[in-house]
C-alpha positions as CSV (number, residue, x, y, z in Angstrom):
1,M,1.5,7.2,-25.7
2,P,3.6,7.5,-22.5
3,K,4.1,4.2,-20.4
4,M,5.0,4.0,-16.8
5,S,8.5,2.8,-16.0
6,A,8.7,-0.2,-13.7
7,D,9.8,1.9,-10.7
8,E,6.7,4.4,-11.6
9,V,4.3,1.4,-11.5
10,T,5.6,0.2,-8.1
11,R,5.2,3.8,-6.9
12,F,1.7,4.1,-8.2
13,L,0.7,1.0,-7.2
14,D,1.9,1.6,-3.7
15,E,0.1,4.7,-3.1
16,P,-3.1,4.4,-1.1
17,G,-6.6,5.0,-1.9
18,H,-6.8,3.8,-5.5
19,L,-9.4,1.3,-6.2
20,L,-8.9,-1.8,-8.2
21,R,-11.8,-2.8,-10.7
22,I,-11.6,-6.5,-11.3
23,G,-13.6,-8.0,-14.4
24,T,-14.6,-11.3,-14.5
25,V,-17.6,-13.3,-16.4
26,D,-20.8,-14.5,-14.7
27,D,-22.2,-18.0,-15.3
28,D,-24.2,-16.4,-18.1
29,G,-21.6,-15.1,-20.0
30,M,-22.2,-11.5,-19.1
31,P,-19.3,-9.3,-17.9
32,R,-19.1,-8.2,-14.2
33,V,-16.7,-5.3,-13.3
34,T,-16.6,-4.9,-9.3
35,P,-14.4,-2.4,-7.6
36,T,-12.4,-3.3,-4.5
37,W,-9.4,-2.8,-2.2
38,F,-6.3,-4.2,-2.9
39,L,-2.8,-4.4,-2.1
40,H,0.6,-4.6,-4.3
41,D,3.2,-6.9,-2.5
42,E,5.8,-8.6,-3.7
43,G,5.0,-8.4,-7.4
44,R,1.2,-9.6,-6.5
45,I,-2.0,-7.7,-6.7
46,L,-3.8,-8.9,-3.7
47,F,-7.7,-8.7,-3.0
48,T,-10.4,-10.2,-0.8
49,P,-14.1,-11.2,-1.7
50,R,-16.1,-12.0,0.9
51,S,-17.8,-15.4,0.9
52,A,-21.1,-14.4,-1.3
53,S,-19.2,-12.4,-3.8
54,V,-20.4,-12.8,-7.2
55,F,-16.8,-12.2,-8.5
56,L,-15.3,-15.0,-6.0
57,A,-17.7,-17.7,-7.6
58,N,-17.0,-16.3,-11.0
59,V,-13.0,-16.8,-10.3
60,R,-13.4,-20.6,-9.1
61,R,-15.2,-21.0,-12.2
62,D,-13.1,-19.2,-14.7
63,P,-9.6,-17.6,-13.1
64,R,-8.7,-15.4,-15.9
65,V,-9.5,-11.7,-14.5
66,G,-8.7,-8.1,-16.1
67,L,-7.8,-5.7,-13.5
68,V,-7.5,-1.9,-13.8
69,I,-6.1,0.5,-11.3
70,D,-6.4,4.1,-12.4
71,E,-6.7,7.4,-10.9
72,S,-9.3,10.4,-11.9
73,A,-6.8,13.2,-11.6
74,L,-3.7,14.3,-13.9
75,P,-1.5,12.7,-15.2
76,Y,-4.4,10.1,-15.6
77,R,-2.2,7.0,-14.7
78,K,-3.6,3.6,-15.2
79,V,-2.6,0.0,-15.2
80,S,-4.2,-2.7,-16.6
81,I,-3.4,-6.5,-15.9
82,A,-5.0,-9.5,-17.6
83,G,-4.2,-12.9,-16.0
84,P,-5.3,-15.7,-13.8
85,A,-6.4,-15.1,-10.3
86,E,-5.2,-17.6,-7.5
87,I,-6.8,-18.4,-4.7
88,V,-4.1,-17.9,-2.0
89,H,-6.4,-18.5,1.1
90,D,-9.8,-19.9,0.7
91,L,-13.0,-19.1,3.0
92,G,-12.5,-20.0,6.5
93,D,-8.4,-19.3,6.7
94,D,-9.0,-15.5,7.4
95,D,-6.9,-15.9,10.9
96,V,-4.0,-17.0,8.9
97,W,-3.7,-14.1,6.7
98,R,-5.1,-11.2,8.7
99,H,-2.3,-9.4,9.2
100,T,-2.5,-8.8,4.9
101,Y,-6.2,-7.9,5.6
102,R,-5.0,-5.4,8.1
103,S,-2.6,-4.0,5.6
104,I,-5.2,-3.8,2.7
105,T,-7.8,-2.1,5.2
106,G,-4.9,0.3,6.2
107,R,-4.8,1.6,2.7
108,Y,-8.5,2.9,2.7
109,I,-9.5,3.5,6.3
110,D,-7.8,5.9,8.9
111,P,-5.2,4.2,10.8
112,D,-7.2,4.8,14.1
113,A,-10.3,3.2,12.5
114,T,-8.6,0.1,10.6
115,E,-8.8,-2.3,13.8
116,A,-12.3,-1.0,14.6
117,Y,-13.3,-2.0,11.0
118,I,-11.4,-5.4,11.1
119,Q,-13.1,-6.3,14.4
120,A,-16.6,-5.3,13.1
121,T,-16.4,-7.5,10.3
122,I,-14.1,-10.2,11.5
123,D,-17.0,-12.9,11.7
124,Q,-17.4,-12.1,7.7
125,P,-15.5,-14.9,6.0
126,R,-13.1,-13.9,3.3
127,A,-10.9,-15.3,0.4
128,L,-7.5,-14.1,-0.3
129,L,-6.9,-13.9,-4.0
130,A,-3.8,-13.1,-5.9
131,V,-2.6,-12.0,-9.4
132,E,1.1,-12.6,-10.1
133,L,2.2,-9.6,-12.5
134,A,4.9,-11.5,-13.7
135,A,2.5,-14.0,-15.1
136,A,-0.1,-11.5,-16.4
137,R,-0.2,-9.3,-19.6
138,V,0.6,-5.7,-17.8
139,T,-0.1,-2.4,-19.7
140,T,0.3,1.2,-18.3
141,W,-0.4,4.5,-19.5
142,R,-0.4,8.0,-18.4
143,M,-0.7,11.5,-20.1
144,P,2.4,13.2,-21.2
145,V,3.9,15.5,-18.7
146,E,5.9,18.7,-19.5
147,G,8.4,18.3,-21.9
148,E,7.2,15.3,-23.8
149,D,5.3,15.0,-27.0
150,G,1.7,16.1,-26.6
151,T,0.8,13.5,-29.7
152,G,1.8,10.5,-27.1
153,I,-1.8,11.1,-25.5
154,W,-3.1,8.1,-27.5
155,A,-1.3,5.2,-29.2
156,R,-0.6,6.0,-32.9
157,R,-2.8,3.5,-34.1
158,Y,-5.8,5.5,-32.9
159,Y,-5.3,8.6,-34.8
160,G,-7.1,8.4,-38.2
161,D,-5.1,8.9,-41.2
162,D,-4.5,12.5,-42.4
163,T,-5.6,13.9,-39.5
164,K,-4.0,16.8,-37.3
165,M,-2.7,14.7,-34.6
166,A,-1.5,12.0,-37.1
167,R,0.4,14.6,-39.0
168,R,1.9,15.8,-35.9
169,A,2.9,12.4,-34.7
170,A,4.6,11.8,-38.1
171,G,6.4,15.1,-37.6
172,D,4.5,16.8,-40.4
173,A,2.5,19.4,-38.7
């Protein structure tokens, strides 16, 4: 299964438009997955829940999160991250980190509309959360590209014994 190099991961995380899906656990034990905007900045994934966000309450109770950033077109790159989320700026500190929010917003909204969006929502308090990639378990995947072994579409453990793909992966095809 092809893994992305560190440079490929950085380039992918810096591409605008990909959504972050954050997984947390509700207070009743049920899982919650929420799509949200993010920014990759100096080895951290930054994201901004609003004050009434359930996933913010979940992170306050249990900072362990699962994050997935992926794409729906070939080569189907994905980065999965499991680690602790830190509240970098709590609710009410928005003015201190508004420049970061502009950067996050600018990844998803036309640059000419970014400031209008920020001004329209400026009275909605947000927190700024971060997951440090160096302190997290990070896994990556993508489809094989031209010239790479096609058996790399899955990790070897997923191929059932004595199946076509298992034989190909073993070089017995």
